[in-house]
N, C-alpha and C positions, 0 to 999 in steps of 0.2 A: 152267503158270498162273502169270501175272505179275502180277496183281491177286485180289486176293481178295475174297466179296461185305462182309465186312464194314468193308474199307477205300472198297469205293464208296457205302457208308450213309453213312460218313463225309463222303463228298466232297456227296454229296445234300442231307446235313443241315447241314452246316458252311460249305461255299463257298456252299452255292444261299446263304444269308443274307448271307455277307460282302459276296458281288457285288454285293446290293441297299443297303448300307448308307449310302452317299454319296449318289449325286442321284434317287436311284429316288423316295422319298418326295417331295423337292418336286415331282418332274417330275410325279407320280401326283397330287398335291394339286393342279397349276395346271390339269391336263386335269379331274379328278372331284368335285374339292370336298371336303367332308366325306364322302361316298360313296367315298374312295376305298379302303378293305377291299373293296368289292364290286367295283371294278375289277381290284383285285390275285387278287379270287378266283375270276376267269373265267380268268385268266391261269393262277393254278396249277390250277385246275380239269381244263383242258385239256391241259396236262404234266404232269398225275398220270395220266390216262389213255393218254398215248403214253407213259408211263413202264414204266406196266402193259404195254402191249402189248409192246413191247421186254424185259424183265423175263421174260413169259411164253413169247417166242419164244423166250429163250435155252433154255428146259424142251425144248422140241422141236428144239434142234438143238446140235450142240457146235463149230460150224463159227463163224466170225469174219463179219463183215459183209462185207467183201472178199472171202472165201471163197463165199459166197452169192452177191455179185454177178457171180463169174466162175464158177461152174456154170451160173447161168438164163443171164446174157447177154453171156459172153465176158470175156476179157481187156481186149481193147480197151475195153468198155464200163467194165467194174468200175472203170479207170481212170481213166476221163473222171469218173466221179463224186465218185470220192473227188478230184481236180483238185478238183471243184466246192466240198467240203466242205471241203478249205484255205483254197481262199478263202475261203468260209461264216467260217471260226473266226477270221482275219485280219478280216474284215469287223466282226465283232462284239467282236473285241479294241481297235480304235482309238480308238471314244468313251471306253469304261472306262480304255483308258490316258491319256489326254486327263485325266479324271476324275481319277486319279491324279496328273498333272503337278499338276495346280492343287490338289489335296486337299492334296500335300507343301509345296506354296510357300507355302500359307494357314496350317495348321497348325502345320509346324514352323521358318517363320522370321517374324520381325516385319517386315522388308521383302522386296518382290517379286527372287528372287533370279533368277543368269541360270540361262540354260538349260541351260549345263554343268553346274550343281548336279545337275540330274536326270539326268547319265550316268552316275553308279554305278549305279543301278535297273537300265539295260540292262546291266550285267556282270552281274548278277545274272540277268536274263531270260535272256540268250544261255547262261547255262552253265547254268541249271535244263532249259531248253527242249531242249537237246539231250537230255534222260536219258528213260527210256523208263516203262512202266507200272509197273515192280518200284519206282522211284521216285518217282512218282506217288501210289502207295498208303501208301508209306511216308512221305512227306511231309502229307499227308490223315491219319495217326496223330499225327504230330505237332503239327499244329495243335490237333486235337480238344480238348485239356488248356487249348490257348490261349484258343479260343474260349469255350469253357464261362465258365474265369473269368472272363475280362475283360467278356464279353458280362454274364453275373449282376449283374457291378462296376457299368457303365455304368448296366443298367436298374434297379438297386435306388436309383442318386443319381436317378433320372429319376421313377418312379416318385409321387414325395410331389408333385413339382409340375404333374402332368398331371391335365387337365379333361377325364374323356371325356364330357363332359354337352356339347361341343362339337362331338360327333359326332353328335348328334342336332339335329334330327330325319332319320330314316334316310330314305332312298327318295326323296328331293326332286331328288336330280338325276336327268334326262332319261335313259334307258334307252344310246342312242344316244349320250349321250356319257361315261358310264359304260363302254360297249364300247370307245368311240373310246379314252380312256383307257388301256383297257387295251391295244389296238393300237399307243398311240403310243408306247409303253413295253415292247415285247415283244423288242425286243434283250438287257434283262437276264436272257432265259430261254430258255435254250440248252443245261437238262439232259436231254432225249434226244436230242439231237446227241451227247452226250458216252456215253451206253449205246451207243448203237449204235456208236460206236469200242470201248468195252470189250468186244461181245460175242464171246466165243469165247475170251477172254483172261481168265475166272475161270471157277473149277467150278461151275455149277450146282446146286444143293443143293434137295430139298424145302420149299417153301414159302418162296424167295425171294426169287419173287415178291413176297410179301406183304410182303418183311422191304423191300426196295427201295422200293417204293412209299409203305411209310406215313414209311419214313426222309424221302424227297421231302417226303412233307405234316409232318412234324416242324419241316423247314426251313422250309415254308412256314406254319407257326404260330408260329413264332420273329419272321418278316417281319414277321405280320399285326400281332403283339403291339406290334413296333416300331413300324408305321406309326398303330396307335393311341396311344400315348407321344407321339410325333413332331405331331400332329395334335391332340392333347388340350393339348400344351404352347403351341403358335404357333396353332393355331386360321385365321381368313381369311387370316393370313400367312406360312401354311408354305411356300406357293410359293417365295419370297423368302429363304427362308431356307437356303443351299445347304449343301451336307456334312452331311445331317440329324447323322450320327452325331456330329458336333463340336460339335452344340445343343441336345442333349438332356438332357446335365447341367450345362449352365450356372450354372441357379440353386438346384443343390444348396447346401441350407443351410453345409454345412462350408465350402464355398468361400470365405467370408469372410473365414474363420481359419486355414486350410491353404492357399488359392490354390486354384489349379486342378488338381487332383489327378486328375480324371477324363485327364487330357493322358496320366497315364501307363500308364493302360489302351489310350488311343489309340495311342500309339506302339507298345504290346503286339500289338495288335488289327491293327495294318497289316499285320506279318507274314503274318496268314492273309490278307486281301485280296490282297494278293502274289501268293501261292501260290493263291487262287481267281482272277488272272487271267492267269497263266503256264498254268495250264489250259489256256485257249484256245489258246496257242500252241504249247503240247507235243503238242497232237492234231492241230493244224497240219502241224507237221514229221512227224508219223506221218502223213498220210494224205500226204505229199508222198514219203515215203520210200518208202511204200506199193505210190504206182503210178507211182514212179519207178524202182525198184529200187534207186537209189543209196545206197549203205551207208555214208554217213555222214553221222548226226544233227548232228553239229559243225557242220559246212558248210552244211548246209540250215539250223540255227537262228541260224544266226550271218547268211545272207539274209534270211532273215524279218524278223530283227529289225532288219536295217538298213533294209529297206523300213518299217520304223514307226517307223525314227527318222527320217528322210525324210521321213515322211508327219508326223509328228509335228513337226518342223524348218520347214516349209514351210508349214505350216497353224496355226503358235503361237498365234494372233491371231484363227483363225476358227474358234472354239470354238463360237461360238450357231450359226453357220450348220451346222456341221459336227452340232451334234445336234437341229435342226429336220429335215437330210436324214434323219437315222436314223429322226424321229419321223413324217417322211410317206411313209418310199419300205419303211425296209429290214423294215419289218413284213412284208411280201411273201416275204422269203427267210426269215424265222424260220418262217413256217407252214411254208414248203413244205420244210426242214431237220428242225425238229421236231415236226413233226404230220403232213405230209403221206405224206415221206419212210417215218416209223416204223409208220404204217398200211403202206403201202405192203409194208411187208417180210414183211409177213404173203404176198403171193400170191407168193413166192418160193418156186424148189422146193427144201426144205431136206432131202431126201434123194435118193441118186440111184435109189431103185425107186419113189420117190412119182412120183406120175400127176397 
């Protein structure tokens, strides 16, 4: 086995939250207003059910998802499905990658730096993306204490400035708008697809389905608290406050005396955000390696990251258009790969003697 249940739990808690700290809150605020918590709840509830379904499926078979597909549909079909999953993981990496670039430029530099300043990040992505599930699990363990300490520090600096009455009155936003906000930001939700890829690579024990589902629920709670903090501070102008995690501690009382001490926490927390981002690329590399039988993940990683770098360079000034496209259309792919396919996996024959 290449990854443990404990490590997957860390991924579902800390990567789930870290991946939603930058642009998810302002985007959701723009679509759902003060009822953004309910939009987020719809997304988390749907993914919670999908994660439980995949986790419980793991208790019924020790096969990987690829082996299930191959045994039921044949090798060619299994390879095609994994090829589409590779494309999906690359797709949901593109917009967060743009956000990371803008975040690094906006927070770590006083003036707008040239594009090549972001290139060291790609060196990191190329190296880490070539590593397998064992590395993924170990990185999650390293990120766990970093995330806990830095998030507690940032939350503590933010709580005193939040007015949670800004979230009232509840349920004033029309239901279609709340659901629409959930769909338009669904590209931040890929965790059930992660669990499909991890199937068969960890040893399932009794109650692990509950542990995995509750871990994801814990990550959801962390995000919901942050959404409440963010909207509690900025209310009606929340949608215009980009890179939410950098804005919530701005008004911390000690800032006037000692300066932006929150920046130190942000610098360290960026490590976890990068590992959460690179997980998508690692899984894309895994899918390509599996469906192609090409045994050199380093070359696959280099090629995948080269494609991402080209996209980032060519569309460097088109972030708004890309974000609009993702909000309008990518939810279809997200629902297919994170809800429909995990549910459909239960239709696959799990044992050779099963009818």
